[in-house]
Every structure is written in structure tokens, then in C-alpha cells.
N, C-alpha and C positions, 0 to 999 in steps of 0.2 A: 504493500500500500504506500502510495506517495503522500507524504504528510506536508508537502509544500507545493505552491504554484510557482512555476518558473517564468522568468522574463523580467523586464523592467519597462514600466509605462504601458503594459498591455492592459486590455480590459478583461479582468478575471470575473468569474462567477463561482460561488461556493455556497453550500448549505450544509449545516450540521444535522438538521432534521429534514427528512424528505418532505417536500411540499411546502417548505417555509419560504422559498424564493418565488416571487410572482413571475409568471411567464408573460412577456409582452406588456408589462405594466411596471411603472415605478411607484406610484402612490395610489394603489387601489383603495376603494372606499373602506373595505374591511380586509386587511391583510390576514393571511392564514393564521389560525391559532390565537387570534387576538393580539398579534405582534404589532409594534408601532413602526411605521415607515419614517425614516429620517434621512435627509441628505447631508453629507459632509462634503463641503466645498473647499478644496485646497487652493483654488484660484478664483478670480472674479468670474461671475457667470458669463461675462462677455469676452473672456480670454479667447484667443484664436484656438480653433478646434485642436490643432496639433499640440497646443500647450495646456489645454483645459484638463483639469484633474478634479474629479469628484467621484464619490461612491454613494450608493444607496445602502442603508443599513436597516435591517428588520430585527427589532430588539424586544426584550421582555418588558422593559419599562422605558419611557422617554428619558433621554439623557438630560432633559430640562428639569427633571424632578430632583432637586437638591436645594439645600439651604444656602445662605450666603457664605462666600469664602471669607476666611480670616487669614491674616499674615502668618507665615510659618517662621519659627525661630531657627534660622540656619546660617551657616557661614556664607552661603550664596547671597542671602538677603543683606547680611551685614556688610558685604562688599559694595553694595549700592549706596551712592551718596545722596540721591534724591528720594523724596517720599514716594512710596510705591503707589501705582495706579491699580486699584482693586478691579478685578474682572467682573464684578457683580452687575447684574441686571438692575436697572433703576426705572422708576416711573414717577411723574409729577402731575399734580392738578394744574388747572389753568391759572394764569397769572391774574392778580387782582390789582387794579389801578389805585394808586394813592391820589388823594385829592390834590388837584393843581399840577398834575404831571403832564408834560407834553411828550411827544414821541421820543425825544432824546432822554429826558429824565425817566421815562417809563420803560426804557430798555433794560432787560435783565440778562446778562450773559449766562448761558447755561452750560454749553459744551464747546470744546475747541480742540484742534489738533494742528500739527505742522507748525509753520512759521510764516507770518506775513512778510518778514524781512527776506526770507528765502523764496518767497512766491510759491508756497506749497501749503496744502491743507485747507481747512475750512472751519467754520464755527456755526453754532446755532444759538439764537437768542429768542426770548419772549418779549413782547411789548404789550403794554397796557397804558392807555392815555385817556385823559378827559378834558384836555384843553389844547388849543392850537399852538403851533410855533408861530408866534406873532411877528417878532422882529429877530428871529433866530434862524440861521441857515446851517445845514450840516453837509459835510462831504467826507468821504472815506478814502484815505490814501492807502489803506491796507488791502482792500479788495472790493469786489462788486457785491451789491446787496440784492438778494432776492426776497421781496416782501410778500408775505402770505397772510392776508387778512383772515381772521376767524370770526370776529364779531365787529360790526360797525364799518361803514364805508369811510375811506380816507381819500383825501385829495393831495396829490404830490405836485407841488409847484416847483418846477425845475428850471434850470438854465435853458432847456430846450422847449419847454411848454408845460401845459397842465395835463395831468393824468389822473383820472378818476378810477379808483380801485375798490371794488366791493368784495365781500367774501365770495369765493368761487372764481376769483381772478388772482393773478400774481402780477407783480411789477418787478422789473429788473433795472437796477440803477447802476450804471458802469462806475468803475473806480474813478474818483476825482470829480464826478458830476455833483454840483451843488443843488440842494433842494431843501424845502421845508414842507411840513405835513400839517394839514388842517383837517378838522373832524366835522364834516357836515351833519352828522347825527349826534354830536356831542360827546361821544366816547367810542373807543375802538380798542380792540386787542387782537393779537395774532402772533405770528412767527416771523423771524428774519434768519435766512441762511446767508452766511458771509463766505464768499469764495476767494481765497488768497491765490489760487493757482491759475492755470490756463483758463481763458475766458469760457464761460458757458456757451455751448453751441448745441444744435440739434444732433442727436446720435446718428451714427451711420445705420442704414436700414438693412444692409446685407441681403440675405435671402428673402426678406420681406418684400423687397422690390421698391418701386418708386413712390408708393402711396402708403399712408398709415402713420400712426402716432401723431405728433404735433406737426402741423403744416406751416411752412414759413410765412405764408400770406396772412395767417391769423394773428401774428404779432403786430401790435399797433404802436407806432411812434407818434409823439405829439406834434402838433403844428406849432409854429413859432408864436411866442407870447413873451411879454417882458413886463417888469415893474420899473417905473421911473419914480423912485422914492428917495429923496434926500433927507434921510433921518438916520439915527443910530441903529445899526444892526450888529448882532453878535454872530461871528462866523466860527463854527465849531468844526474842528478837524479830528477824525480818528486816525492816529498815527502810532505805529508800534504798540498797538493794543490799548492805548490810552486816549482820552479825549483832551484836546487842546483848544484854547479859545483866543480869539482876537476881536477887536472892535473895528467896525467900518462906519463911515458917515453916509452910507447909501446902501440900497439893496443890491446884493451881488447877482440877483436874477434879472440882469439888464441886457440879455442877449436879444437883439432885435431880429436877427436872421441867422440861419445855420445851414450847413450841408455837410455830409459825411456819412460814414457807416458805423460810427460809435454814437449811440443815442439811447436814452432810456426807452423802455417799451412796456406794454402790458399784454397779458394773454388770458383769455377766458378758458378755464380748465374744461368746461363742457364741450369745447371744440376738439378736445383730444380724441383721436380715433383709436379706441382701445381694440386690441387684437387678442386672441386667445385660442385655445385648442377647440376644435370641433369634433374631436374623437375621444381621446382619453388623456389622463395625466394633467397635472397642474403645471403650467409653464413657469419658468424663472421670472422673478419680478422685474428683471431688466426689460421685459416686453412692455412695461409701462413707463419707460424713461421719457421724460419731457425734455430735460436739458442735461448735458453732461460736460464736465470739466476733465479732459483726459490727463493722464500722467505720462511719464516717459516710457512706461511699460504698456504695450498694446493691450487693450481690453480691460485694463485695471484703472478705474477712474480715481482721480484726485477727489472728485465730488460729483455725485449724481443727484438729480432731483426727480423722484419717481412718484407717481400718483396711483391711487386705487379708486377709480371713479365708478359710477353706476355702469353695469355691464351685464350681459347675459352669461349664465353658466349652463353649459350643455354637456360637459364631459361625462362619459359613461364609466361605470366602475372606477370611480376616482374619488379620493378625498379632496373635496373642492376648495376648502379654505387653505391658506398657506400651511404646509406640512411642518413637522418638526425639522429643524435644521441648525447647523453650525457652519458659519461662513467665514471666509477670509475677510470680507468687507465688514465694516462697522456700521450699524444702523441706528439713526435717530429718527423717531417716528412721531408724527403729529396727526391730529384729527380736526378737520375744518368743520365737519357737520355729520350728523347721523351716527351710525354705529359701525364698528369695524368687524368684519365677519370672523375674525379669529379670536376675539375677546368678547365674552358675554357681559362683563362688568369691570369697572375700575379704570377703563380707558375712555375718557369723556372728551367732547369737543373742547379744544383749547389746551388739552393735556399734552404730555410729551413722554416718550419712553426711550430708553437706551439699551441696545444689545450690542456690546462691543465684540471685537474680533473673536470668533470661536466660542462665544457665549451661547450655550444651548437655549433655544426658545422655540415657541410655536403656540398652537391653540391652548386655551385653558380647558379645564375638564368639561365644563358644560358645552363649550363650542365643539370639542372633540366628540362628545356623545351625540350631540345633535347632528353633526355632519356625518358621523358613522352610521346613523340610523335613518338618515333622510331618504325619501323617495327621490331617485335621481331623474326627475323629469326636468325639462328646460325651466330655468328659474332666473329671474332678473333681480340682481342686487340693486336696489334703488335708494334714493335719499341718503347718500353717503359720499364723503370725500375725505379719504385719508391720504397721507403723503409720507415719503421717506427721504431723508437726506443721508446718503450712503457715501462712505469714504474708505479708501484703502488704509488710512491711518486710524488708530484707535482714538476715540473721543475722550478727553479729560474733562470731567465735571468741574465746574467752579465751586468755590467754597459755599456760595449762596445756593447752588444747586444741591450740593450734598446735604446741606442743613434742611432743605425743604422737600426731600424725596419722600414718597409714600412709604410707610413702614411695611415690611413683609411682602414686597412684590413677589418674592420667591414662592409664596404660598399659592400662587396661581397654578403651580405645577405639582403641588404636594400630595394629591390624593389619587393619582392615576393607579388603576389596578394593574397588577402583574399579569402578563400573558400566561396562559396555561398550555404547555406543550403536551402532545399525546404521550401516553406511557409507552415505553419501549416494549 
């Protein structure tokens, strides 16, 4: 009997119990013997085929079922000079606005990685504001800003023109562009993804072909508009991860005309042309990428912006919500509206979650039970909009984020039953 599989980089298949390995399926709705299907990804989903490394595992219990990690006392850790980044999964409730906070004062940095100085990595912030930036203007020297409203419409007054952005839209502000935020509805909250690396662009479509996902013509740039105001303005710059301020005797939003291919824009998420399987198995979330910031490694993103919009689910013999998985990429996830199909409770609109590199995660117990027993007829997921900011670099939570995280998020995976194998 050969106890080893030979070769390197081959696609192997093995089962210790006959019938445990699905045939022709990766994520069946009900794996044999009550096993749990899980994908382990050693490369980004979009890595070139000849470099892509992943395996499907069918196990007795989800690898997500564990309590929080705590530091080990070892010589290895003692050699490290910096405070360790815990690998634990985290989740937060929506941000609450303090009275009198404008967009700048209402920004709460939550997660970050890389280095703005080295032009790599990204960050995720929450914002909650209840007053306008009256004579205050902001620009970011560190990176471009992707603003994702969750509650309340905002108006961006920029050097290039005015952009109205409501929940269900996003706005992209290039690095260096000056703008201020007003609140037509009196209050607003949401998310900001900050990209330090290569500029966001539409992902390559590859075998999808020429149509699908986000279409270039649906991104809207503003028409020229300007302010002619000779009065005191504060100009705030984000530089090196900090905010800096100077005073002007006029509004810096005084651009009367412009042309070029660097401009702020907005995009309505409902225009995203979602694609998916029409046979079986749940596709990788990369199929929902709206914008990507590539890295120097092909297929491995510095930062991806991915959405989970309303869509039809028609796959047969498939666990339709996102399966259990451990990824090379780190995932920060938010919810604009509705419910997310892999979480029954605890993840609410305006909230945020973090699953860093190789942190096991997936559906909670109620979502798993429901999807495992569901009648697999065509079903449309409606009234939802979730998103993910994904990066090849692990996210480091800020001190404010660590102090406000929900307790016992690990409990979402605590009660899964053990699969029962047949007796020999």
C-alpha cells in the first residue's frame, strides 16, 4: 500500500473513508456523513491558473469552531520587538455620531495595513457626522478614498464639481483632490476605504469576456463648478497617517474649468452586473469585484472592493451561502443594508467585521442549518448590500477598534455538531 501521493503542484485527491469525497462537486448542499466543506486558499482567488493553489477539505467539524487565540510564552515571541498582531476574528457595531461632528471629526480609523509612505496597503474607517464642513476642506496625500454611505445622503463639493452620494452609491476621491462634505439630510454614517497602492481600476474580465461586473460608462464624473468665497477656510491634509491643518483666506474649491483623466466619480452599486454559477458550486467572491488595486504579484490584489448585491441563486446540490474557508487574503466586511446570507444575527447595517489572513470563518450555525436544509429551487436574494475590502496584507486594528469590538464573536462558530462517520 502506498501511504503517500507523489509529485509537486499536482492536483491530488484522497479519502480516508469511502464516499467522503464528493464527485463532480466542491461545496454540495449536504456533504456525505454530515462533513463540513471548507476551502483552503494558499493564493489569491484570482492568481493565474498555473500559480493558483487551493484545496477543498471535508472535515468532522468546521475549523472556524474555536475560541480566541492568546499569546504563547516562547523564545520565538520574545525575539519580536513589536507588539504582536493577534489573529483573532473581530466584529463591530455601527459607529455613533457625536454631537457637532463633521465628516473629518466623525472619522474613526478602524483597520490598516502596509505603508502610505511606500505606496502599498490600505485602511478602513467608519464615519458618523451630523453637521456640514462649512469652511473646512480636506484632501488626502496618503491615498485615494472610496466613500461608502450606509445611512444618510452626502454631498461632496470638490475641486472638480459637486457629487451627490446616497446609500447604494460609492464615491471615489483621487489622492490630492480637495473636497468638503455637506449633509442634506442632517446626519450621515458609513465607511471609507483608503487605498495607498496602485490606483483603483476595473478588474480584468478574463474568460468572462467583454461584458459583466461594473461597466465603465456607469461611473459618473462631475461637471465643473466652483466657489468664489473670500473668507477664512481651514485646509486639512492627511499626510503620513496624521491630519495637518493650515489656514486660507479663500475657498480652495475655485477651479472654474478642468480636463483630464484623474477626477472624482460616483457609481451606483445597483448597476453592477452580478454573475454566478448556473449549474453547481458557489463561485469565489472575486466574481463580485467592483474595483481592484493590483500589487506587483499577478492576481494578488493590494486592495479589492467587492460587493454582494441582490442576485439570483440557482445552483443545484450546492451550499449556496459562502462556505467555510481560510484565505491568503484578509477580509474587512461591511453591510450597507438588509441582511447578509451567511450571518443570521450580530452583523447589522453599519457594522464591520475582520477575518485576517488564514483566519477560519464562514456561516454561523443557524445560517448553516438553514442553507443545508433549504429546498434548492431558484431563489432571489433581495434587499441586501454587503461589501468587502480585501487585501493581501493583514489588517491591524487601531486601539479604538480593539476597545470597541463585540465580545465573543468566536461564539458564532461554537456549537457546530461533529460529523458522524459510518462504522467500519
